[in-house]
C-alpha positions in Angstrom: -10.3 -40.8 -12.2 -13.2 -38.1 -12.9 -14.0 -37.6 -9.6 -10.4 -37.0 -8.5 -10.0 -34.3 -11.5 -13.3 -32.5 -10.4 -11.9 -32.4 -6.7 -8.8 -31.2 -7.9 -10.4 -28.3 -9.9 -12.7 -27.4 -7.1 -9.8 -27.1 -4.7 -7.8 -25.4 -6.9 -10.3 -22.5 -7.0 -10.9 -22.5 -3.2 -7.2 -22.3 -2.8 -7.1 -19.2 -5.2 -10.4 -17.7 -3.5 -8.7 -17.6 -0.1 -5.3 -16.7 -1.2 -7.1 -14.0 -3.1 -8.9 -12.8 0.0 -5.5 -12.5 1.5 -4.5 -10.0 -1.3 -7.9 -8.3 -0.6 -7.1 -7.7 3.0 -3.7 -6.4 2.2 -5.3 -3.8 -0.3 -7.9 -2.7 2.5 -5.1 -2.3 5.0 -3.4 0.0 2.1 -6.6 2.0 1.0 -9.3 2.4 3.7 -7.3 5.4 5.4 -7.5 7.5 2.3 -11.0 8.7 2.8 -11.0 8.1 6.7 -8.3 11.0 6.8 -11.4 13.5 5.8 -12.8 13.4 9.4 -10.3 11.4 11.5 -8.6 14.4 12.7 -11.9 16.4 13.3 -13.1 14.1 15.8 -9.6 12.8 17.4 -7.3 15.9 18.3 -4.3 14.7 16.0 -1.3 16.8 15.1 0.4 16.6 11.6 2.9 14.2 12.6 0.4 12.0 14.7 -1.9 12.0 11.6 1.0 10.9 9.6 2.3 8.4 11.7 -1.4 6.9 11.6 -1.3 6.6 8.0 2.4 5.2 8.1 1.7 2.7 10.9 0.2 0.0 8.8 3.5 0.0 7.1 5.5 -0.2 9.8 3.6 -2.6 11.5 4.0 -4.7 8.0 7.9 -3.8 8.2 8.0 -5.8 11.8 6.1 -8.8 10.7 7.4 -9.3 7.3 10.7 -10.1 8.8 9.7 -12.6 11.6 6.7 -13.8 9.4 9.2 -15.8 7.1 10.9 -17.3 10.2 7.5 -18.4 11.6 6.3 -19.6 8.6 9.4 -22.0 8.3 8.7 -23.2 11.9 5.0 -23.4 11.7 4.3 -23.5 8.4 2.4 -21.4 5.6 -1.1 -22.2 6.5 -0.6 -21.8 10.2 0.6 -18.0 9.4 -2.3 -16.9 7.1 -4.4 -18.2 9.8 -2.7 -15.9 12.5 -2.9 -13.1 9.8 -6.6 -13.2 9.6 -7.1 -13.3 13.1 -4.7 -10.1 13.7 -6.9 -8.5 10.8 -10.1 -9.2 12.6 -8.7 -8.1 16.1 -7.4 -4.6 14.5 -10.6 -3.5 12.9 -12.1 -3.9 16.5 -9.7 -2.1 18.0 -9.9 0.7 15.6 -13.4 1.3 15.6 -13.5 1.5 19.8 -10.5 3.9 19.7 -11.1 7.3 21.3 -7.5 8.8 21.1 -4.1 8.5 19.5 -2.4 5.7 21.0 -5.6 3.0 20.6 -5.8 4.0 17.0 -2.0 3.7 16.5 -2.1 0.5 18.0 -4.9 -0.8 15.9 -3.5 0.4 12.8 0.1 -1.3 13.7 -1.9 -4.4 14.2 -3.7 -4.2 11.1 0.0 -3.7 9.4 1.4 -6.6 11.4 -1.5 -8.5 9.5 -0.7 -7.2 6.4 2.8 -8.0 6.4 2.4 -11.6 7.4 -0.1 -11.9 4.2 2.5 -10.0 2.2 5.1 -12.7 3.1 2.9 -16.0 3.3 0.4 -15.6 0.6 2.8 -15.7 -2.4 4.9 -18.2 -0.7 2.0 -20.4 -0.1 0.9 -19.8 -3.9 4.6 -20.3 -5.3 5.1 -23.5 -3.5 1.4 -24.8 -4.4 1.2 -24.1 -8.5 3.2 -25.4 -11.2 5.1 -23.6 -13.5 2.6 -23.3 -16.3 -0.1 -21.5 -13.6 2.2 -20.1 -11.1 2.3 -16.8 -13.2 -1.3 -16.1 -13.3 -1.9 -17.6 -10.0 0.1 -15.4 -8.2 -1.0 -12.3 -10.0 -4.2 -13.4 -8.7 -3.0 -12.2 -5.5 -2.1 -8.8 -6.7 -5.4 -8.3 -8.6 -7.3 -9.2 -5.3 -5.0 -6.4 -3.6 -6.0 -4.0 -6.2 -9.8 -4.9 -5.8 -9.4 -4.7 -1.9 -8.0 -1.2 -2.6 -11.2 -0.6 -4.8 -13.5 -1.8 -2.1 -11.8 0.5 0.7 -12.3 3.2 -2.2 -15.8 2.8 -2.3 -16.8 2.2 1.4 -15.1 5.6 1.7 -16.9 7.2 -1.1 -20.2 5.6 0.5 -19.7 7.2 3.8 -18.4 10.1 2.6 -21.5 11.0 0.6 -23.5 9.9 4.1 -21.3 12.2 6.1 -21.6 15.2 3.6 -25.2 15.0 3.5 -25.6 14.8 7.1 -23.2 17.6 7.6 -25.2 20.0 5.2 -28.1 19.0 7.1 -26.9 19.8 10.6 -27.1 23.5 9.5 -24.0 24.7 11.2 -24.7 22.7 14.7 -21.3 21.5 15.7 -22.2 18.3 17.9 -24.1 17.0 14.6 -21.7 17.7 12.5 -19.2 16.1 14.7 -21.3 13.1 15.1 -21.7 12.6 11.1 -17.7 13.1 11.0 -17.2 10.3 13.8 -19.9 7.7 12.3 -18.1 7.9 8.6 -14.6 7.1 9.6 -15.6 4.3 12.2 -18.2 3.2 9.6 -15.3 2.9 7.0 -13.1 0.4 9.0 -16.0 -1.7 10.5 -17.4 -2.3 7.0 -14.3 -4.1 5.9 -14.3 -6.6 8.7 -16.4 -9.6 6.8 -13.7 -10.2 4.3 -11.3 -10.9 7.3 -13.7 -13.4 8.9 -14.1 -15.1 5.6 -10.3 -15.4 4.8 -9.7 -16.6 8.8 -12.2 -19.2 8.6 -11.3 -20.3 5.0 -7.6 -20.6 5.8 -8.4 -23.8 8.1 -9.8 -25.8 5.2 -6.5 -25.6 3.2 -3.6 -27.8 3.0 0.0 -26.9 3.8 2.3 -26.4 0.9 3.9 -29.6 -0.5 7.5 -28.1 -0.5 7.4 -27.2 3.1 6.1 -30.8 4.1 8.9 -32.3 2.0 11.4 -30.0 3.9 10.0 -31.5 7.1 10.3 -34.8 6.0 6.9 -35.2 5.9 6.7 -37.0 2.5 3.1 -38.8 2.5 1.4 -35.3 3.6 3.4 -33.7 1.1 1.8 -36.1 -1.9 -1.6 -35.9 -0.3 -1.3 -32.1 -0.5 -0.2 -32.7 -4.3 -3.1 -34.9 -5.3 -5.4 -32.2 -4.2 -3.9 -29.9 -7.1 -2.6 -32.5 -9.7 -2.9 -36.1 -11.0 -1.2 -38.8 -9.6 1.6 -39.1 -12.5 2.2 -35.2 -11.9 2.4 -35.6 -8.1 5.1 -38.4 -8.2 7.1 -36.2 -10.8 7.0 -33.1 -8.9 7.5 -35.0 -5.3 10.7 -36.6 -6.9 12.0 -33.3 -8.2 11.2 -31.8 -4.7 13.1 -34.5 -2.7 16.0 -34.2 -5.0 16.5 -30.5 -4.6 15.5 -30.9 -0.7 18.4 -33.8 -0.1 21.0 -31.4 -2.0 20.1 -28.4 0.0 20.4 -30.6 3.3 23.9 -31.5 2.2 24.8 -27.9 1.5 23.5 -26.8 4.6 25.3 -29.1 6.6 28.8 -27.8 4.9 27.5 -23.9 5.0 27.0 -22.8 1.3 24.7 -19.6 2.1 27.4 -17.4 0.6 27.0 -19.6 -3.0 26.0 -17.1 -5.9 22.6 -19.0 -6.2 21.4 -17.6 -2.8 23.7 -14.3 -2.8 22.8 -12.9 -6.4 18.9 -13.5 -6.2 18.6 -12.3 -2.7 20.2 -8.8 -3.5 18.4 -8.7 -6.6 15.0 -9.1 -4.8 15.9 -6.7 -2.1 16.9 -4.2 -4.6 13.5 -4.4 -6.6 11.3 -4.6 -3.5 13.0 -1.1 -2.1 12.5 0.5 -5.3 9.2 -0.7 -5.6 8.3 1.5 -2.6 10.3 4.6 -3.8 7.7 4.9 -6.6 5.5 6.4 -3.8 2.7 3.9 -4.4 1.8 3.2 -0.9 1.7 6.9 -0.2 -0.5 8.1 -3.3 -3.0 5.2 -2.4 -2.6 6.4 1.3 -3.3 10.1 0.7 -4.7 10.1 -2.6 -7.9 11.9 -1.4 -5.8 14.6 0.2 -3.6 15.0 -3.1 -7.0 15.7 -4.9 -8.3 18.0 -2.9 -5.0 19.9 -2.9 -5.3 20.0 -6.4 -8.9 21.9 -6.3 -11.4 19.3 -5.7 -14.1 19.3 -3.2 -14.3 16.4 -0.8 -17.1 14.6 -3.0 -15.3 14.8 -6.0 -12.0 13.9 -4.4 -13.5 10.7 -3.1 -14.9 10.0 -6.6 -11.2 10.4 -8.4 -10.1 8.4 -5.3 -12.7 5.6 -6.9 -11.9 6.2 -10.4 -8.1 5.9 -9.8 -8.6 2.4 -7.9 -11.0 0.8 -10.1 -8.7 1.6 -13.0 -5.8 -0.3 -10.9 -7.9 -3.2 -10.7 -8.8 -3.2 -14.3 -5.1 -2.8 -15.7 -4.4 -5.7 -12.9 -6.7 -8.1 -14.9 -4.4 -6.9 -18.0 -1.2 -7.5 -16.3 -2.6 -11.1 -15.4 -3.3 -12.1 -18.9 0.0 -10.7 -20.1 2.5 -11.9 -17.1 3.1 -15.5 -18.6 2.9 -14.4 -22.2 5.2 -11.2 -22.6 7.3 -12.0 -19.7 8.2 -10.6 -16.1 11.0 -7.9 -17.4 8.9 -6.8 -20.2 5.9 -5.9 -18.1 8.5 -4.2 -15.5 10.4 -2.2 -18.1 6.9 -0.8 -19.6 5.4 -0.2 -15.8 8.1 1.6 -14.7 8.6 3.9 -18.1 5.0 5.2 -17.5 5.4 5.9 -14.0 8.4 8.1 -14.7 6.3 10.0 -17.4 3.1 10.2 -15.0 5.0 11.5 -11.9 6.9 14.1 -13.7 3.7 15.3 -15.3 1.9 15.4 -12.3 4.8 17.5 -10.4 4.9 20.0 -13.1 1.2 20.6 -12.7 1.6 21.0 -9.1 4.3 23.2 -9.3 2.7 25.5 -11.6 0.3 26.8 -9.0 2.3 25.9 -5.8 4.8 28.4 -6.9 2.3 31.0 -7.0 1.8 30.6 -2.9 3.0 33.8 -1.1 5.0 33.8 2.3 2.5 35.8 4.6 4.2 34.6 7.8 4.4 38.5 8.8 1.1 39.4 8.3 -0.3 36.4 10.2 1.8 36.9 13.3 1.0 40.5 13.2 -2.6 39.7 13.3 -2.1 37.5 16.5 -3.9 39.0 19.7 -3.6 37.7 23.1 -2.1 34.1 22.1 -4.7 33.6 19.1 -5.8 34.3 15.5 -8.9 35.5 14.2 -7.9 36.4 10.8 -10.5 37.0 7.8 -8.9 35.4 4.7 -9.6 38.7 2.0 -7.9 40.9 -0.5 -7.9 43.6 2.2 -5.9 41.6 4.8 -3.6 39.4 2.7 -3.4 40.8 -0.8 -5.0 40.7 -4.1 -6.2 37.7 -5.8 -4.8 35.9 -8.8 -6.8 36.2 -11.7 -10.1 36.3 -9.7 -10.0 33.2 -8.6 -10.6 32.3 -5.1 -7.6 32.1 -2.5 -6.2 29.9 0.2 -4.5 30.6 3.4 -2.5 27.6 5.0 -1.3 27.8 8.2 1.2 25.6 9.9 1.1 26.4 13.8 2.0 24.7 17.4 0.3 25.1 20.6 2.9 23.1 22.3 1.5 19.7 21.4 2.8 19.2 18.0 2.6 20.9 14.5 -1.2 21.5 13.2 -2.4 22.7 9.8 -5.6 24.9 8.8 -6.6 26.0 5.4 -9.0 28.5 5.1 -10.8 29.6 1.5 -11.6 33.2 0.8 -15.0 31.9 -0.8 -15.8 29.8 2.5 -19.1 30.6 4.5 -17.2 31.9 7.2 -13.7 33.1 5.6 -11.7 33.2 9.0 -8.7 31.7 10.0 -9.4 31.0 13.7 -6.8 29.5 16.1 -7.2 29.6 19.8 -4.8 29.0 22.6 -5.4 24.9 23.2 -2.6 24.6 26.3 -2.7 26.7 29.2 0.9 27.9 29.6 2.1 27.4 26.3 2.6 29.9 23.5 1.0 29.8 20.0 3.6 29.8 17.5 2.9 30.1 14.0 5.8 28.4 11.8 4.4 28.9 8.2 1.9 30.8 6.4 1.0 30.8 2.6 -1.4 32.5 0.7 -2.2 31.6 -3.2 -4.7 30.8 -5.5 -6.7 27.9 -5.2 -6.5 25.2 -8.2 -9.5 25.0 -10.1 -11.8 21.6 -10.6 -10.1 21.3 -14.0 -6.9 21.0 -12.4 -7.8 18.6 -10.0 -8.9 16.5 -13.0 -6.0 16.6 -14.6 -3.9 15.4 -11.8 -6.2 12.6 -11.4 -5.4 12.0 -15.1 -1.5 11.8 -14.2 -2.3 9.5 -11.1 -4.6 7.5 -13.5 -1.6 6.8 -15.7 0.7 6.4 -12.8 -1.6 3.5 -11.4 -2.3 1.9 -14.9 1.6 1.8 -15.4 2.2 0.4 -11.8 -0.4 -2.4 -12.3 0.9 -3.6 -15.6 4.5 -3.9 -14.4 5.5 -3.7 -10.6 2.1 -4.3 -9.3 2.2 -7.8 -10.6 5.6 -8.6 -11.2 7.3 -7.5 -8.0 5.6 -10.3 -5.9 5.5 -13.1 -8.4 9.4 -12.4 -9.4 10.1 -12.2 -5.4 8.7 -15.8 -4.9 10.5 -16.9 -8.0 14.0 -15.5 -7.7 14.3 -16.8 -4.1 15.8 -20.3 -3.5 13.8 -23.0 -1.7 16.3 -23.1 1.2 16.2 -19.2 1.9 12.9 -18.4 0.3 10.7 -17.8 3.7 13.5 -15.7 5.2 14.8 -14.1 2.2 11.3 -12.8 1.2 10.9 -11.6 5.0 14.2 -9.8 4.8 13.3 -8.2 1.5 9.7 -7.1 2.5 11.4 -5.5 5.7 13.3 -3.3 3.6 10.3 -2.8 1.3 7.8 -1.8 4.2 10.5 0.0 6.0 10.9 2.4 3.0 7.2 2.7 2.4 6.6 3.8 6.4 9.4 6.1 6.0 8.1 7.9 3.0 4.5 7.9 4.4 5.6 9.2 7.7 7.4 12.1 5.9 4.9 13.0 3.4 2.8 15.6 5.3 6.0 17.4 6.9 7.8 17.7 3.3 4.4 18.8 1.5 4.2 21.4 4.2 7.6 22.7 3.7 8.2 22.1 0.1 4.7 21.3 -1.9 3.4 18.0 -3.3 5.6 18.4 -6.3 8.8 18.1 -4.6 7.7 14.5 -3.5 6.7 13.5 -7.3 9.8 14.6 -8.7 11.7 12.9 -5.8 9.7 9.4 -6.9 10.0 10.1 -10.5 14.1 10.0 -9.5 13.8 6.8 -7.8 11.8 5.2 -10.5 14.3 6.0 -13.1 16.8 3.8 -11.0 14.1 1.0 -10.7 13.7 0.8 -14.7 17.5 0.7 -15.2 17.5 -2.2 -12.7 14.7 -4.2 -14.4 16.4 -3.5 -18.0 20.0 -4.1 -17.0 20.2 -6.7 -14.2 17.0 -8.8 -13.7 16.7 -12.3 -15.3 13.5 -13.6 -17.2 11.9 -16.2 -15.1 8.9 -17.2 -17.3 8.0 -20.7 -17.8 10.7 -22.0 -15.5 10.0 -24.2 -12.6 11.3 -23.0 -9.1 14.3 -25.7 -9.2 15.1 -24.7 -12.7 15.6 -21.1 -11.3 17.6 -22.0 -8.8 19.8 -24.2 -10.6 20.1 -21.0 -13.2 21.8 -19.1 -10.5 23.8 -22.0 -9.3 25.4 -22.6 -12.3 26.7 -18.9 -12.7 24.6 -17.8 -15.6 24.7 -14.5 -16.6 22.2 -12.3 -14.3 20.5 -10.8 -17.5 19.0 -13.8 -19.2 
């Protein structure tokens, strides 16, 4: 008896470790691009739209795979799809690292996103179907904690390679070949460094058991009992197995008579779709993906921006630990209300700060166009050419232009070593077109740290509320019969909205400013808060079977 108990504890910890590595990979998928954006377009020729697509590709890949992941997980099992997702991650890193152009880089990021999409569906599903009601909240929350830790790992990796690159660039003394070599090594090194946890997740998944609930659905009762015995005592295994068989028999009889439109299926499915859609409308993935760029726009240097990136993401990880301790004590809905309320406050505050200096920028399109000579531009950025400085502060000229191959952006500061905006004609036969030119004061470092504080409040609120709760409630709300497919469809909406927001982020910011995105996200999060406060039930302490019965009896949605 003692030996079985000891083995159960060891296997339970191993299960959480491997599932946690899945969350780690998902976090790396989201976070690794942030610092890489500092150097990516400087070594590979990318337009603004292509850069946005590189960021959004992970989310787009996840959108596609999350839909089919549920179907495949029902066909082949949860464990098999975890193995497949680990393999895709490893292959994606290899493809990205050897990329020399936009297309292979895009394909590598899409494959990386497809890996993340499968992980996002299958790992929470695996945990929900393996863990008891007593431990499901904290166990599933570990997935979110490791996701946030993965984002921290990506940020620290980016910080390390950024420091190396900036040191090498300074030592290059203006040598363009050495500078490009340092930049190229930096972003490729960031991606290559994260392959190791992918290998561990891929290999470790082979040693897991399949979930007992999936095995029961497939009629493999003895195998299901064996899987349960690796997690609980004989008495608990027998009790849980009887409950699973009873519900499986009921669902089988209902499937024969076609009852998918019953309340216990429709209501939780619709609620999950709404919550997952609004979860991405907070802007979480775009903020994590563009965080370094946002902080640079707020006035920070490249080194300080990566430091702020690390600080915010470490806070994300720490606050997730707090949420893990609270989720089974305070309940899902309480944390979701608290988190969404904090997100609204942080986004409004950050939007007001950005508006305070973005509104000071002036349109200097006519001056820039008049300075073009022979289809090229070489315009000194100073008070004589563009106008007086504001309050004696350094000024920045940002130009959005096209040479026939898509839109590109350059930003030149008046206190740069060579403060001249230079644009050469790149494509023979194509005309250089300057679409937008804005001239305004450079925000101070203090402004950058103020934005960092706003984003710190944002990420702390997200971590305590939506970050942990959304994955848990998604797996809890979905009835067993539609859980895999329902989670896949809900995550399709989740990833689709996330992809759309990431893809339009740079164009919207170029046209209206970062404050516009912040205010848009704040408005969406108000709707999220109202949905949580009014519509969602509390699922704390209930087994999956009890939650399914709750909806089947037509109980009020708010409970």
